[in-house]
C-alpha positions in Angstrom: -0.1 -0.3 0.2 2.8 2.4 0.7 6.0 2.7 -1.3 9.2 3.7 0.8 12.5 5.5 0.6 15.5 6.0 2.4 16.4 9.3 4.7 19.9 9.6 5.2 19.8 12.5 7.7 21.6 12.1 10.6 20.4 12.8 14.0 21.6 15.0 16.9 20.6 13.7 20.9 20.7 15.8 23.9 22.8 14.0 26.0 22.7 14.7 29.7 24.9 14.0 32.1 25.0 13.7 36.5 26.9 17.2 37.4 24.6 19.7 35.9 23.2 22.0 38.0 19.1 22.8 37.0 19.5 26.4 36.4 16.8 26.7 33.0 13.4 28.6 33.6 10.6 27.0 31.9 8.3 28.7 29.7 4.9 29.6 31.2 2.9 27.2 28.8 5.3 24.4 30.1 4.5 22.0 32.2 6.8 19.6 34.3 6.1 15.8 34.6 7.0 14.8 38.2 8.3 11.6 39.2 8.6 11.8 42.4 5.1 10.0 43.2 6.9 6.8 41.2 9.4 6.5 44.4 6.3 6.0 46.6 5.6 2.0 45.5 7.7 0.8 48.5 10.9 0.1 46.4 13.8 2.4 46.8 15.6 3.4 43.5 18.7 1.6 43.4 22.0 3.8 42.6 25.3 2.7 42.4 26.1 2.8 46.6 23.4 0.4 47.1 23.8 -3.3 47.0 20.6 -5.7 47.3 21.8 -9.1 47.8 18.7 -10.9 46.2 17.7 -8.1 44.1 19.0 -6.3 40.7 22.4 -4.8 41.5 23.7 -1.6 40.6 27.3 -1.4 41.9 30.4 0.2 40.5 29.1 0.9 37.2 27.8 -2.5 36.6 24.2 -3.7 36.4 24.2 -7.1 37.3 20.8 -9.2 37.4 21.0 -13.1 39.2 24.9 -12.7 39.0 24.4 -11.9 35.5 26.2 -8.7 33.6 23.4 -6.7 31.7 24.9 -3.4 31.7 28.8 -2.1 32.0 29.6 1.6 32.3 26.6 2.7 34.0 26.6 6.3 34.8 26.1 7.4 37.7 22.5 9.7 36.8 20.8 6.2 36.1 18.2 4.8 38.7 17.1 1.0 39.3 13.9 0.1 41.3 14.1 -3.4 41.8 10.8 -5.3 41.3 11.3 -8.4 42.0 14.7 -11.5 42.6 14.5 -11.0 38.9 13.2 -7.7 37.6 13.7 -3.7 38.0 12.6 -0.8 36.5 15.4 1.2 35.3 15.6 5.4 34.6 17.6 8.5 34.4 17.5 11.7 35.7 18.7 15.3 34.0 20.2 18.4 35.8 17.7 20.2 32.8 14.0 19.6 32.0 12.8 18.6 28.2 10.0 17.0 26.0 12.7 14.5 24.7 15.7 13.2 26.7 18.6 11.1 25.6 20.0 8.8 28.4 23.4 6.5 28.0 22.4 3.4 30.1 25.6 1.4 29.7 27.9 -0.7 27.5 26.6 -3.9 25.5 29.5 -5.7 24.2 30.0 -9.4 23.0 27.1 -11.0 23.5 24.0 -12.0 20.8 21.3 -9.3 20.8 17.4 -9.4 19.2 15.8 -6.1 18.9 12.6 -5.3 17.3 12.9 -1.6 16.3 10.3 0.9 14.3 11.7 1.0 10.4 9.4 3.1 9.6 6.8 5.2 12.0 3.9 2.3 11.8 6.2 -0.3 11.2 8.8 -2.9 13.7 11.2 -5.6 11.8 13.9 -7.7 13.8 17.9 -6.8 13.9 20.0 -9.0 15.6 23.7 -8.4 16.7 26.3 -8.8 18.9 26.9 -5.1 20.8 25.3 -1.7 21.9 26.3 -0.1 18.2 23.8 -2.6 16.7 21.0 -1.6 18.5 18.9 0.7 16.2 17.0 3.7 16.8 13.7 3.3 18.0 14.2 -0.4 19.4 10.8 -1.5 21.3 12.0 -4.6 22.4 15.5 -5.9 23.3 16.7 -9.5 23.9 19.8 -10.6 25.4 21.7 -13.9 25.5 23.6 -14.6 28.2 26.0 -17.7 27.9 28.1 -19.9 30.0 30.3 -21.9 29.0 34.0 -21.7 26.7 32.0 -22.2 23.1 28.7 -22.1 21.8 27.1 -25.5 21.9 29.1 -26.7 24.3 27.3 -29.9 26.1 27.4 -28.5 29.2 26.7 -24.7 28.3 23.7 -23.4 30.2 21.8 -20.2 28.7 19.7 -17.6 29.9 18.5 -13.8 28.8 18.0 -10.7 29.7 15.1 -8.7 28.3 15.1 -5.0 27.9 11.3 -3.2 27.7 11.1 0.3 27.4 8.2 1.4 28.3 5.3 4.0 29.2 6.3 6.4 32.0 3.6 8.7 32.9 3.4 10.7 29.5 6.8 10.0 28.4 7.0 7.0 25.9 10.4 4.9 25.9 12.5 3.5 23.3 16.1 2.4 23.2 19.0 2.8 20.9 22.9 2.2 20.9 25.8 4.5 19.8 29.3 3.9 18.2 31.1 3.3 21.5 28.4 0.1 22.4 26.4 2.0 24.9 22.7 1.6 25.4 21.0 4.6 25.1 17.7 5.7 26.7 15.4 7.9 24.7 12.1 9.5 26.3 9.8 11.8 24.4 6.0 13.8 24.9 6.1 15.0 21.2 4.6 17.9 22.9 7.3 21.1 23.8 4.9 22.1 26.5 5.3 18.3 28.4 8.7 18.3 29.7 10.4 16.8 32.4 13.8 16.2 33.8 13.9 12.6 34.9 12.1 9.0 34.4 12.5 6.3 36.4 10.7 4.1 35.2 11.2 4.0 31.7 12.8 0.6 31.2 11.8 -3.0 32.4 14.7 -5.4 32.9 14.0 -8.8 33.5 16.0 -12.2 33.7 15.2 -15.7 33.3 16.2 -19.5 31.6 13.4 -19.4 29.6 13.1 -16.8 26.6 9.2 -17.3 26.0 8.7 -17.7 29.6 10.1 -14.6 30.3 8.5 -12.5 27.8 5.1 -13.5 28.7 6.3 -13.1 32.9 7.5 -9.5 31.8 4.4 -8.5 30.0 2.5 -9.9 32.9 4.5 -7.7 35.5 3.5 -5.1 33.4 0.1 -5.6 32.8 0.0 -5.3 36.4 1.9 -2.5 37.2 0.8 0.3 34.1 -2.8 -0.9 34.2 -3.0 0.5 31.1 -3.7 -2.9 28.9 -4.1 -6.3 29.2 -3.0 -9.5 27.6 -3.9 -11.6 24.8 -5.6 -14.7 26.8 -7.7 -12.6 28.6 -9.4 -10.7 25.9 -12.5 -11.8 23.7 -11.6 -12.9 19.9 -13.4 -12.2 17.2 -15.3 -14.9 15.2 -13.7 -14.6 12.5 -10.1 -15.8 13.2 -11.9 -19.4 12.8 -13.0 -18.3 9.4 -11.5 -17.7 5.6 -11.4 -14.1 4.7 -11.2 -11.7 1.8 -10.1 -8.7 1.7 -10.6 -6.2 -1.4 -7.5 -4.2 -1.0 -4.7 -5.5 -3.4 -7.7 -6.6 -5.7 -8.9 -3.5 -6.2 -7.2 -0.8 -4.2 -9.3 2.0 -4.0 -11.3 1.0 -7.1 -13.5 -1.5 -4.9 -17.1 -1.8 -6.1 -19.8 -3.8 -5.8 -19.8 -5.8 -8.6 -16.3 -6.8 -8.0 -17.0 -7.9 -4.6 -19.5 -10.3 -5.8 -17.3 -11.5 -8.7 -14.9 -12.1 -6.5 -17.1 -14.0 -3.4 -18.6 -16.1 -6.3 -15.4 -17.3 -7.7 -14.0 -18.5 -4.2 -17.1 -20.3 -3.5 -17.8 -21.7 -6.9 -14.0 -22.9 -6.2 -14.7 -25.1 -2.9 -12.8 -22.4 -0.6 -16.3 -19.9 0.4 -14.8 -16.5 1.9 -16.5 -16.6 5.4 -15.4 -13.6 6.7 -15.0 -10.2 4.1 -13.5 -6.7 4.6 -14.2 -3.5 2.3 -10.7 -2.1 2.3 -10.1 1.6 1.7 -12.1 3.1 -1.2 -15.9 2.7 0.3 -16.3 6.3 2.2 -17.5 9.4 1.3 -14.3 11.6 0.7 -12.8 14.3 -1.2 -9.3 15.5 -2.6 -8.5 18.6 -3.1 -4.9 17.5 -4.3 -6.0 15.2 -7.1 -8.1 16.7 -10.0 -9.3 15.8 -13.1 -7.3 16.5 -15.9 -4.4 17.4 -13.8 -0.8 14.8 -13.9 -1.1 12.3 -11.1 0.8 13.4 -8.1 2.3 10.3 -6.4 1.2 10.5 -2.4 -1.3 12.6 -3.3 -3.8 9.8 -2.6 -3.0 10.4 1.1 -4.4 14.0 1.3 -8.1 13.2 0.8 -10.5 13.6 3.4 -13.7 12.4 4.7 -16.5 13.8 4.3 -19.7 12.1 6.0 -19.3 9.0 7.9 -21.5 7.3 5.2 -20.6 5.1 2.0 -19.9 6.9 -1.4 -22.2 7.0 -4.4 -20.8 3.3 -5.8 -22.3 1.9 -2.6 -25.4 3.9 -2.6 -27.5 4.8 -5.6 -28.7 8.4 -5.7 -31.9 10.0 -6.6 -30.7 12.1 -9.6 -28.0 9.5 -11.0 -29.0 6.1 -13.0 -27.1 3.8 -11.4 -28.3 0.8 -12.4 -25.2 -1.1 -11.1 -25.1 0.1 -7.4 -27.2 -0.8 -5.2 -29.5 1.3 -3.0 -27.6 1.3 0.2 -24.5 -0.6 2.0 -26.9 -1.6 3.9 -28.9 -3.6 1.3 -25.4 -4.5 0.1 -24.4 -6.0 2.8 -27.6 -8.2 3.2 -27.5 -8.9 0.3 -24.0 -10.5 -0.3 -24.8 -12.3 3.4 -27.7 -14.2 2.0 -26.3 -15.2 -1.6 -22.4 -16.4 -0.3 -23.0 -17.3 3.1 -21.0 -14.6 4.6 -20.3 -14.7 8.4 -18.5 -11.0 8.8 -18.4 -8.0 7.0 -16.0 -5.6 8.4 -15.0 -2.3 6.9 -11.9 -0.4 6.4 -11.3 3.1 8.2 -8.7 5.2 9.3 -8.0 6.3 13.0 -8.8 9.7 12.2 -11.3 9.0 9.6 -9.2 8.6 7.0 -5.8 9.3 5.6 -6.2 13.1 5.4 -8.6 13.3 8.2 -12.3 14.9 8.1 -13.2 17.8 5.7 -13.0 20.6 7.9 -16.5 22.9 7.9 -18.4 20.3 5.3 -21.9 19.4 6.5 -21.4 16.1 7.6 -18.0 16.9 9.3 -18.3 20.0 11.5 -20.1 18.6 14.4 -16.5 16.7 15.3 -14.8 20.3 14.8 -11.8 19.1 12.5 -9.1 21.3 12.3 -6.4 21.2 9.7 -2.8 20.1 11.8 0.9 19.2 9.8 2.6 16.3 11.3 5.6 16.9 12.7 8.2 13.2 13.1 9.9 12.4 15.9 13.9 12.7 15.4 13.9 8.8 16.3 11.3 8.5 12.7 13.3 10.3 10.9 16.6 8.6 11.5 15.4 5.6 10.1 13.4 5.0 6.6 10.6 7.7 5.5 7.8 6.5 4.0 5.5 8.2 1.7 2.4 8.3 3.5 3.8 10.3 6.1 5.5 12.9 4.0 2.6 13.4 2.1 0.6 13.9 5.2 3.1 16.1 6.6 2.8 18.2 3.1 -1.1 18.2 2.6 -2.3 18.5 6.2 -4.4 15.8 8.3 -7.9 17.2 9.4 -8.1 16.4 12.7 -10.9 15.8 15.1 -11.2 17.6 18.1 -10.2 15.2 21.2 -13.0 16.1 22.7 -15.2 14.7 20.1 -13.7 11.9 19.3 -16.1 9.4 21.4 -18.7 11.0 19.7 -17.4 10.9 16.0 -16.5 6.9 16.5 -19.9 6.2 18.1 -21.8 7.9 15.1 -19.5 6.1 12.7 -19.9 2.3 14.3 -23.6 3.3 14.9 -24.0 3.9 11.6 -22.4 0.9 10.5 -24.1 -1.3 12.2 -27.2 0.0 10.9 -26.1 -1.2 7.7 -25.2 -4.6 8.6 -21.5 -4.3 8.8 -20.1 -6.6 11.4 -17.4 -4.8 12.6 -13.8 -2.5 11.6 -10.3 -2.5 10.5 -8.5 0.7 11.9 -5.8 2.1 10.2 -3.3 4.9 10.7 -3.2 4.4 14.6 0.6 5.7 14.9 -0.6 8.8 13.4 -1.6 10.2 17.1 2.5 10.7 17.5 3.1 13.4 15.1 -0.1 15.9 15.9 0.3 15.8 19.5 1.7 18.9 20.3 -0.4 21.4 22.2 -2.9 18.2 22.8 -1.1 17.2 25.5 2.0 14.7 24.2 1.5 11.5 22.5 1.3 9.4 25.7 -1.9 11.4 26.8 -3.3 11.6 23.3 -3.5 8.2 22.2 -5.0 6.5 25.5 -7.9 9.1 24.7 -8.6 8.2 21.7 -7.7 4.6 22.2 -10.3 4.4 25.1 -12.8 6.0 23.1 -12.2 3.5 20.0 -12.8 0.5 22.1 -15.6 1.9 24.2 -17.1 2.8 20.7 -16.4 -1.3 20.0 -17.4 -2.3 22.9 -20.5 -0.4 22.8 -21.9 -0.7 18.9 -20.3 -4.1 18.4 -21.3 -7.9 19.5 -18.0 -9.6 18.9 -15.0 -7.1 19.7 -14.9 -6.8 16.1 -11.6 -4.9 15.4 -8.3 -5.5 13.3 -5.6 -2.7 14.3 -3.4 -1.7 11.7 -0.8 0.8 11.7 0.1 1.1 15.4 3.2 -1.1 16.3 4.1 1.9 18.6 4.7 1.5 22.3 1.8 4.2 23.1 -0.7 2.0 21.1 0.4 -1.6 22.4 0.5 -0.4 25.7 -3.4 1.1 25.6 -4.8 -2.0 24.6 -7.1 -3.0 27.1 -9.6 -4.7 24.8 -8.6 -4.9 21.4 -7.1 -8.4 20.3 -6.0 -8.4 16.8 -2.9 -6.0 15.4 -1.4 -6.5 12.4 2.2 -7.5 12.9 4.2 -6.2 10.0 4.3 -4.0 6.7 2.3 -4.3 3.9 2.0 -7.3 1.8 3.2 -6.5 -1.6 2.2 -8.8 -4.3 4.5 -6.5 -7.1 7.7 -6.8 -5.0 9.5 -10.2 -5.0 12.3 -8.8 -2.8 9.8 -8.4 0.6 8.5 -11.6 0.6 10.8 -13.2 2.5 11.0 -10.3 5.0 7.3 -10.3 5.6 7.2 -14.1 7.1 10.9 -13.3 8.5 9.6 -10.2 10.5 6.0 -11.2 11.1 7.6 -14.3 13.2 10.2 -11.8 15.1 7.5 -9.3 15.9 5.0 -11.7 17.3 7.9 -13.0 20.0 6.4 -9.1 21.8 2.8 -8.6 20.3 1.4 -11.9 20.7 1.4 -11.3 24.3 -0.9 -8.2 24.1 -2.6 -9.5 20.4 -3.3 -12.2 17.8 -0.7 -10.7 15.2 -2.1 -10.5 12.0 -0.5 -11.9 9.1 -2.2 -9.8 6.8 -3.4 -10.6 3.3 -1.8 -12.2 0.4 -2.2 -13.9 -3.1 -3.3 -17.4 -3.6 -1.9 -17.4 -7.4 1.5 -15.7 -6.6 5.2 -17.3 -6.9 5.4 -17.2 -2.9 1.5 -17.7 -2.6 2.3 -21.4 -0.7 5.5 -19.6 1.0 2.8 -17.2 2.5 -0.2 -19.8 2.8 2.2 -22.2 5.2 3.0 -19.2 7.3 -0.6 -18.7 8.0 -1.1 -22.0 8.9 1.1 -22.1 11.4 0.8 -18.4 12.8 -2.0 -18.9 14.6 -3.7 -16.0 12.8 -6.7 -15.1 11.0 -6.5 -16.5 7.3 -7.6 -14.1 4.5 -6.7 -13.8 0.9 -6.7 -10.4 -1.4 -7.1 -12.7 -4.6 -8.5 -10.9 -7.7 -12.1 -12.3 -8.8 -11.1 -15.5 -10.6 -7.4 -15.6 -10.0 -7.1 -18.2 -7.2 -4.9 -21.2 -6.6 -7.1 -23.4 -5.3 -4.5 -26.2 -4.8 -3.2 -23.6 -2.3 -6.6 -22.8 -0.8 -7.8 -26.1 0.0 -4.7 -26.8 2.2 -5.5 -24.0 4.4 -9.7 -23.8 4.0 -11.8 -26.6 5.1 -15.0 -26.9 2.7 -17.4 -25.3 5.3 -15.1 -21.8 4.9 -13.1 -22.6 8.6 -9.5 -23.0 9.0 -7.6 -24.9 11.4 -6.1 -22.2 13.1 -3.3 -23.1 15.7 -3.1 -22.3 19.4 -0.8 -19.8 19.8 0.8 -16.9 17.8 3.3 -18.8 15.5 7.0 -17.5 16.7 11.1 -18.3 15.6 12.2 -21.5 17.1 14.8 -20.8 20.1 17.7 -21.7 18.3 16.1 -19.1 15.5 16.3 -16.0 18.2 19.6 -14.9 17.5 20.0 -15.4 13.8 19.5 -13.1 10.8 17.0 -15.5 8.7 17.0 -13.1 6.0 20.8 -12.1 5.0 23.0 -14.4 6.7 23.1 -17.3 4.1 23.1 -20.1 6.5 20.0 -19.7 8.7 16.4 -21.6 7.8 13.3 -19.5 9.7 11.8 -22.1 11.7 8.3 -21.3 13.2 6.9 -23.6 16.1 3.1 -23.6 17.4 0.4 -25.8 19.0 -2.8 -27.3 18.8 -4.9 -28.7 20.3 -3.3 -32.6 20.5 -0.4 -32.3 18.3 2.6 -29.2 17.7 3.6 -27.8 14.1 6.4 -26.4 12.8 6.8 -24.5 9.5 10.2 -24.1 8.1 11.3 -21.7 5.3 14.3 -20.8 3.7 14.2 -17.0 3.6 17.4 -16.4 2.7 19.6 -14.7 -1.1 15.5 -13.1 -2.3 16.0 -9.7 -0.2 17.5 -7.7 2.7 16.7 -5.9 5.8 15.6 -2.1 5.0 18.2 0.1 7.0 20.8 -2.4 7.2 23.8 -1.7 4.6 24.4 -5.9 4.1 23.4 -7.5 0.8 22.3 -10.6 1.3 24.2 -13.7 1.2 23.5 -16.7 -1.4 21.2 -16.6 -4.5 17.8 -17.4 -5.7 19.1 -20.5 -6.7 20.9 -21.8 -3.9 20.0 -24.7 -1.0 20.0 -24.1 2.1 20.0 -27.1 5.0 19.3 -26.8 8.6 18.4 -29.4 11.4 15.1 -29.4 13.2 13.7 -31.4 15.9 10.6 -32.0 17.6 12.2 -30.3 20.5 11.9 -27.0 18.4 8.2 -26.9 20.1 7.8 -25.0 23.0 5.4 -25.9 25.8 4.7 -29.9 24.4 4.1 -30.7 27.7 0.5 -29.4 26.9 0.0 -32.6 24.4 2.0 -34.9 25.5 0.4 -35.8 28.9 1.2 -38.9 31.1 1.1 -41.9 28.4 3.2 -40.3 26.4 6.4 -42.9 25.2 9.0 -40.0 25.1 8.9 -39.9 21.5 7.2 -38.5 18.4 5.7 -39.2 15.4 7.0 -36.2 12.7 4.8 -36.0 9.3 6.7 -33.9 6.6 3.8 -32.3 4.4 6.2 -31.9 1.2 6.7 -35.7 1.2 4.1 -37.2 2.9 6.6 -38.8 4.8 6.2 -40.2 8.8 9.4 -41.1 10.9 9.2 -42.0 14.9 12.0 -39.6 16.3 13.1 -39.2 20.4 11.8 -35.9 21.2 15.6 -34.5 21.5 16.9 -36.0 18.2 17.2 -33.9 14.9 16.8 -34.3 11.2 17.8 -32.3 8.1 15.8 -29.9 5.9 17.0 -28.7 2.7 15.4 -25.9 0.8 15.5 -23.9 -1.7 14.7 -20.1 -1.4 11.2 -19.5 -1.3 10.6 -23.2 -0.8 8.9 -24.1 3.1 8.1 -27.4 4.3 5.4 -27.9 7.3 6.0 -30.3 10.3 3.2 -31.7 12.0 4.8 -33.1 15.4 2.4 -35.9 17.4 3.4 -37.3 20.7 3.8 -41.4 20.5 1.3 -42.5 23.8 0.7 -45.8 24.9 -2.3 -47.7 24.9 -3.6 -50.6 27.2 0.0 -51.3 27.4 0.9 -52.2 24.0 -0.8 -50.2 21.2 1.4 -47.2 20.5 -0.3 -44.4 18.8 -0.2 -40.7 17.6 -3.0 -38.8 15.4 -1.5 -36.5 12.4 -4.6 -35.3 11.5 -6.0 -34.2 8.0 -2.9 -35.0 5.9 -3.6 -33.0 3.0 -3.5 -29.7 5.0 -0.9 -28.2 5.9 -1.6 -27.8 9.3 -3.0 -31.0 9.4 -2.9 -31.5 13.5 -5.0 -28.7 13.6 -8.1 -30.9 12.5 -7.7 -33.0 15.8 -10.0 -31.7 18.8 -9.3 -34.8 20.8 -8.4 -37.9 21.6 -9.6 -41.5 24.2 -9.4 -44.7 24.7 -11.6 -47.6 25.7 -10.3 -50.9 26.6 -10.4 -54.1 28.2 -7.7 -57.4 28.7 -8.9 -58.5 24.7 -9.1 -55.1 22.8 -8.6 -51.1 22.6 -10.4 -49.0 20.3 -9.0 -45.2 20.2 -11.2 -42.3 19.2 -9.9 -39.2 18.0 -12.4 -36.5 17.2 -12.1 -33.8 14.7 -13.3 -31.9 11.8 -13.0 -31.2 7.9 -13.0 -34.0 5.1 -10.4 -35.4 3.5 -7.3 -38.0 4.7 -6.9 -38.9 7.8 -3.6 -39.7 9.1 -1.6 -41.4 12.2 1.2 -43.4 13.3 -0.1 -46.6 14.9 2.5 -49.5 16.3 0.7 -52.0 14.6 -2.0 -53.0 12.2 -5.4 -52.5 13.5 -8.3 -54.8 13.4 -10.9 -52.2 11.8 -11.2 -48.8 11.5 -14.8 -46.4 11.6 -16.0 -43.0 11.2 -18.8 -41.7 12.4 -19.8 -45.3 13.8 -19.6 -46.7 9.7 -16.4 -49.0 9.0 -14.2 -47.5 6.7 -11.7 -49.0 4.7 -7.9 -48.2 5.6 -4.4 -48.1 4.2 -1.0 -49.4 6.8 2.2 -48.4 5.1 4.5 -51.0 7.3 7.3 -49.0 6.6 6.6 -45.9 8.7 3.7 -47.2 10.5 1.6 -44.7 8.6 -2.4 -45.2 8.7 -4.5 -43.3 6.6 -8.3 -43.8 5.8 -10.3 -41.4 3.9 -13.4 -38.7 6.0 -16.4 -38.5 3.1 -16.4 -35.1 1.9 -20.1 -34.6 2.9 -18.6 -35.1 6.0 -17.6 -32.4 8.4 -17.1 -33.4 12.1 -16.2 -37.0 12.9 -15.1 -39.6 15.1 -12.6 -41.9 14.1 -12.4 -45.3 15.8 -9.5 -47.4 15.4 -10.1 -50.9 17.3 -7.3 -53.1 17.8 
């Protein structure tokens, strides 16, 4: 959706020392944000002279946690406030007050680190490195590996982790960055010159642990309690559309979306056997005007972002007007939505809108907008954003301005808009351009306060008007938005899917997987749409199969690859969604799967009864933005790596008491089944943009002699997602294993012996048994939506 170019401008930082005297006088319109109240939590700040034996220690310029050095060369103005035996808040004080301060926190050297940073205003990507100089500006999560041993991979080596999470402290948002001296720096900013401070004592949360995913989850749980401004994904209501196949109109039509095109697309998907049950009508349905695009004049790139909303109602493509004989247009949006729900069995119809109504906000003084008192404001980007990658949408909005709704009227705007959409039978919204608030916060109390106000108004309106927590958040990967998400359960986890750009396909998969390490604690990460008829279609499809996300395409009508789609979508339009956000395996956390020329991307997840692993070769096709490194390898090269059942985290959730300790591993590409001990490894070789997916099922022993493991529907990418439950009954002479599941296709399982008979829903069925690998298969009829497979021994 958005084209970007590099912006190589240098950035100057205000470096603060500890020996300066506070002598500056503030202008009368500035207010000092005091941090004195933050000391009143019973946990005294830890300065260099203090020593706490059981909590994080700052002594002699070194911050240690559990005896492990997190930072060295820590300046005197850095303050540490212990929270638990393994965690603390880190901040700093200054002699001067400002709306933007940068502090040195200490030195990081000779360790492996993973950063998630905003390379554009809207989006994060990962960066790995070995020192403070590798930490990009606008880093929003920093994970450090701590090794004890002589060399990587030594048999007796122990690995632990230190996590740095910049957070919101009062009216200030924090981020991390490094410098050429390998120093970790803290940046705090309000984005309003009137909102200033001279200290931030709770700017960064630091925690230590032995398990990376436990560490991140427990850290976010503690922050949820400490901040009280957001809630974790696991406590949120999940929108129903997540479990159904969807279609988004964006890449099919872009802003030329129209009712007939939508009908055509829904029809071709349904006729092909993968009916869409969820629809997003993207940008192009609203009543807008654009004074910067005039008929007969040459098109100016970026001018589309100058458009503004005229009213909350639909445009004439979706509403027949009295004085226009638009026979092809429906009489109203409601009539159209009702029509397509009836004709195509749609369960959910969402529509797109921007956080401020449209890209350029609202038209000031228009009949349909003046009640919201929009004023033209020109965005101002922070130095951190300008230091990374420029963005044409942001540059255009800076140029054309944004008709910004009066914050006092934002609740009314959202309520009016969403109430109207509900009256039109619309079920939910995708809300885009969310990070824009930080750029228009001057004079409005700063970015944190403004985001808090808008986010609450948005979520209150969703809760009031829609029945299903029906919102997808987008372009909102700033901490301001993340740490104010109390109800929103889905957010886009990557930059856009760009079907015409071959260099971004691998980046997309890697970026979402890494971003999900953090974002997945607060949201279900949304992987965006993709084309099923595309060179990288299977690459994207497998990623969605293991991503635990919603699955939706943006195919042009009639341009579908049903071979790919039928491996994702059941005939009733449902999908086999995995249990958690798909994340990189532990051995991938500090590797670069895009440019190092040697690392495969492995993504793990769990289903109700099995584990699943997606393996991708993301090397050689593209390079990370903001990184002057060319990708190693080329499109014709092959890459090998090791895969293990142990790559699936939290496997104990599916293994249970009857587990033998071995796993049945089914490879989708070859259809082969192998029995392996959990810690055993095997090699996988893939070309660039190739992938494979492995179902990992615990082999359990039944009736003291039958060893069995369900694989699921082997015709689906996430075969184990079809299995809902497994049980057995036995006596001295017989054993029956019951596997409950859903979807038609080929059911497969590992069986140590050939069964006597097999049943599906009480009807005896023929089956095949391969002696060479103990794969049992039987066909679930196409008319069967749910099943109880009984294997008799």
